N, C-alpha and C positions, 0 to 999 in steps of 0.2 A: 411508369415510375413505381406504381404500387407493386407490380410483379417483381421488379428489382428489389424493392424493400422487403417483400415477403421472402425472396430467395436469400437475402442477406440474413434475415432473422432465422430462417431455417438452418443456414450454414452455421451461424453463431451457436444455435442450440445443439446442433450435431457435433460441432467442434468441442463444445463444453462437455459433451458426453463421451468424448474420445472417438467419435465416429467421423473422422476427418474427411473421408471420401464421400460421405453422403451429403446431399443438399447442394453440392457445388455444381456450377454449370459444367457441361462437358468440355474437356480440354483436349487440344490436339496432342497427339503422341509426342513425347519429348524427342527432340532431334539430338542424337548422340554425337559428341565430338569424335571425329574420325579423321586421322591424318590422310589416309588413302583408302579408296574403295577397293574391295576385292575385285580382281580381274578374272578369276576363274572359280568354278565350282566343280566338285567331283563329278566325273562322267557317269558314275553309278551311284545308286542309293547307298548312303552312309549314315545310318542312324547313330552309330557310335560317335562319329564326329559331332553330330548335333548334340548328343548327350554330354560330350566333353565340353562343348561351348556353353551349354546351359549350366553345367556345374561350375565353370569359372565365374559366370555371372552371379550365381547363387552364393558363391564364396566371396563376393565383393570385388571381383576383378572388373576391369574397365568394360563398360557396356557399349561397345561398338557394334553396329549392325553387322551381321555375318551372313555370308552366302551358305545355303544349305541345300542338300539333295537328300530327301527323306522318303520313306515309304511305310505303309501300314494299312490299317483298316479304319474306315469311317465308323465312329462310335456315336456321333450325334451331329445334328445339323439344324440350322435355323430354317424353318419351312418357308419363311418370307424373306425376300431381299430387302435390304435397308438402304436408304439414301443418306449419304454423308456429303461433306463438302466436296469430296473428290469423285462423287458419282454413286451408282448403285452397286451394292456389294452383297455377295452371298458368303455365309460363314459355315464352317463345319469343323469338327474335332476329329483328329485321327490318332491312332496309337503309334508310338515310336518305340515302345518297350512295354513289357508287362506292367500294368498299372500306371503308365505314363502316357498322357496324350497332350497334343498341342493344337491350338486354334489356327485354322487356315483361313485367310482373308482372300477372297477372289473379287477382283474389280470387274463386274459384269459389263460395264461400258467399254472396257478395253479388250475383253476376251471374245473369241468366236465360239459361242456355246448355245445350246438349246435354252429354253426358258428355265429359270431357276425353280426348283432345285434339280440339278443334273447329277447330283450324287445322292446315294441312299445309304442308310445304315447297313454295314456289312460289305460295302464295296471296297475293293483293293485299290489304293491310290498311291501315286508317286508324285512328289511335289518338289519343284525347284523354285526357290525364292529367297527373300531376305528375312532372316530371323532377327526380330527385335525383342529386347528384354528391358522392360521398364521396372518391373517388380515381379515377385513370384505369381501374382494374380493378373499382371498385365504384360503378357508376352504372346507372341505368335509369329506366323510366317505370312508376309505379304509380298507384293511385287511378284505375284504368281502368273503374270502375263508376259507376253513377248515384248512389250514396250519397255523402253528405258528412259531415263531422264537425268537431270543434274544430280538428283539425290540418290540415284541407283542406276548403275550402268550394265547390269547383267540381265538378260532376258530370262524369264521364268516360264513355268507351265505347270499344269495339273494333268496327270494321266489317270483316268478312271477306267479300271478293267481293260487296260490296253488301248483306250481311246484318248488321244491327247487333245487338251484344250489349252490354247494360249492366246 
């Protein structure tokens, strides 16, 4: 109970300072209302399609999850895998245009890969997955593995220097 009370005090102080995101317990990513899941994704890398979708979201358009097929260069990565509710995950950022990068989420429990990290800064990557946009600071591509489920029906993958992991 003391931990909860301390968390609430910290949240109240942060909220009072206008720091609404600090001190709050981690929340699951918002599930966007979506009438129908996408059934296909571009057969080839299409960064312009991704940038168009991102721009619609940033301009206040509906934030429905979107299928993307993007490619670029790894610019940063988390050296350690992290465990979440849905398993072990590896994270990296890749360029999609000059001065624009996006976070890639890989579910290591679902993918057939070597030990994390299996990407390195400078690697050329191609990614098929689900683009989610919650805010300018909370967006990325997940469902980058071959598995599908009720919330996402398209298989994804990550191709690193022409080696595909799914």
